[in-house]
Steps between C-alpha positions, in 0.01 A plus 500: 500500500780740587678430170174560313452840666857599414445403135177698483664804656782484246251469214336823615785708358467400131121518534512854640751589230256389231205683661686828538652478151156447345352800680801722434526441126121516455508844660814602310368405155151643556409828323677785676741268678610530861403832654319609183185643664718667761709674235192596299369706791753766401335538159370851572849635566712679246715291272825570681351435843340176385826374356680594820251306715520198271880504502498528879279193542694301244830571673373452855316173437697371199202507263724568199692174548413172323211314659713198582749724679218664696375161614853392595545820703173431683614145582828643628299748710300235688783245527712481818799414280591730213642836401467783747350826374697822521349839581500603133302189398792303357593149610779455750681201642358146508419323826246473779259792525168594654215418257257775407175536309598833350315830488152572368505704181158645576525580873880538526505292815677172579288208386574321827321778688197476272485120543541534878197730507273304265586131555378483865161634388464233232612229742250628757216469251600144410572388857149608596342348190672159501358377837157616391532327163617168642277510807184578306589266213584200721200535733251563221642216290472251788141596581402483132654153465327372816162622369552407139193575291329691780383858501825625657711325239286636217495855633876496568581359156295765323635788711862387469468452124354849471778644716769331293346647183499863622808700386692660783500845341122496459447377856724774639315773311162363612608477864613862494185611317260325738670481840716813492270739315305766689205454264457137610681358804785711632636220715864465393766745379563520128879500488826505691604335824422779747290806549687833471483551877630149577845639579352664808306192614606276789592145407204325669136614505371658820269768633627856522357823636371587151341158456594167340834475320537198275880501522766441235468119508124491450520770232753293307294182536187680380681624190619145422157332506404564138849434356527170690154389386583596143830312518360185666166406352631341180767286667263389776245389239766297320622335821143417605436304182842338518453394863153364434616291203804368687294391802237331284774316313656373823163402649468238225842350577557149635656616827183697582281195447738296715491758779121509492484120503713499815249726671701824495278800567406702193652815650833323551488358149450847356749700704768243592521317169326675210587857595877443517515330162276769351747770604750372243299665223504834684875476556549433130328824396643705787807593294280657233249672729755716684659648185152537349380698802809721490431554130139579586626765738593704193132541409374539856762757599432701185124502557518597867805729464706296745873585480619141479748327274231425241415866453869586499552249220212637293624859532855397411384307192315806374822703510727204404694563820764234445637450851157493668348263243795264529494511880128416511557219247791361701309500829187350341700223335687428820176469699355265239804272494528489879131411528558201271786376717287545812220305331731204437618501863147509641390234252770262626401572862132431430557184297777268631495311169652801321877500481731732306816294548 
């Protein structure tokens, strides 16, 4: 098992290399090239000023160099082993160095600072959504399988199929229009993570002399309700159907009939035997659900104006901000590959028959 994990970790490097190369050269060969929309914003300037701005960006970020050289310089930037950069932008001596993600062409800030601000927000959304997705999907799938063909199973199947069919962007717009609109039900905020006065709020809710104060924690949680619902309903519907089908498949197995013939209680048959074997299907798709939810954060964060990594990636793509786009791609690919390794480890723990030796 240990040797397998080492091999998978080593294979991550060529895989990440292929992912980043595909994104980089797609962006580089697209109309306008890297930083094209950013350079076009100076179109209203005089000819001399526009040429000066363009020359400044090309020299500072190396946009006038061949595309293969630009990609090689970016790899050297993020690598802990490579050529050190001098103050004038030229390459210095070769050796160990501190890796960097570069500087944003649009915001003129270190990309590491932008990721440090946005990544925790995206992880917060997913860490709240994942327990809800798995908890609701597993419980609903078990109940539907136990009452197969009943009214609960029929109602759940129809509702989950309808939920899976609803696009996330449409659901987000409808939730804002119905539950955050003053003309209908002004129950939730429309955007952001906090109210403007949240900076002056205490952390926990409590009563004050002026009345009830919801506190910073409750204000944040209230702002996250609609984004979490929008991010979770599709995955929970998928897991419900998957859990139901897996349990029904295992209920028809020989070991279940043997356990029932021995007089084992139906509850023990379901939870001690069938449930554990049914979890293997959920573990198998776990590696795809986590990257899919992080990818879904792009839509959710854009709809609800949440300053997470998804929204940062969308804004950087619009301006072809090379360093930010590549950093978001690198982190997304790394999360996806690590989730696959974690899936294989959990799969071997859940099923002793699985061996990677």
